[in-house]
N, C-alpha and C positions, 0 to 999 in steps of 0.2 A: 610111246610109250602105250600098250595096246592091253586090254584086259577083255579075254573070253569067260563068258560062264556057260556051262553047258546047260541047255534049258532043261533037260531031263534033270537036271540037279535040283530043280526048283520043286522043293514038295510042301504041301499042305496037309492039314488034320486029314481030310476028305481024298480018300484016291481016284474017285471019279471026276472032282474037279482038278487034280494033277491030270487025269489024260484030258480033259475038254481043254486045259492048257497046252499042253503036248500041240495037239490037233491044231489049236488056233495059231503057234507058232510054227504049225509044220515041222515037228521037230526031227522027222525024217531026213526030209530034204534041207534044211537050215538047224543044223542040230548045236551052235551057239549065237548067245548073244554076245557082240562084241562092243568094246569102245575104242578108238583109236584116238588119242590127243594127236594134236594138231597145234596148239598154242598154247602156253602159260599166260594169260590176261592181268592177272595182276597175284604179289603175292604181300601179305601184310601179317606182321611180327608183332604182338601183343605180349610180352612176358614169355610164359609156357605155351601161350598159343599161337597157331599159324595157321592163316587163312588161307588157301591158294585158290585162285578162280581160274578152270582150266576151259577151253573150247575143244571139239572133236567130233568125230562124226560117229552115231551109234548106228549098229545094224542090228534089226531086230524080222525076225520073221522075213527075211531075205531082202528088205527094205533099209536101206542106210539113207540118214537123215543129220544135218550139223545140229549140234547141240554146244 
């Protein structure tokens, strides 16, 4: 499973802060934040609640790290 979030879809109350966020992420070069699931570590069911722990790779501003 992969989730992609466009960096420029991140909006705050202040447009100036949005611009700084896009600059920090270098949104022109790296337009998306993405998470690619690599493993389901655990699943716990408790009544109507389901807790799932997953591992994967998170890519932000062109850098990928395991999480």
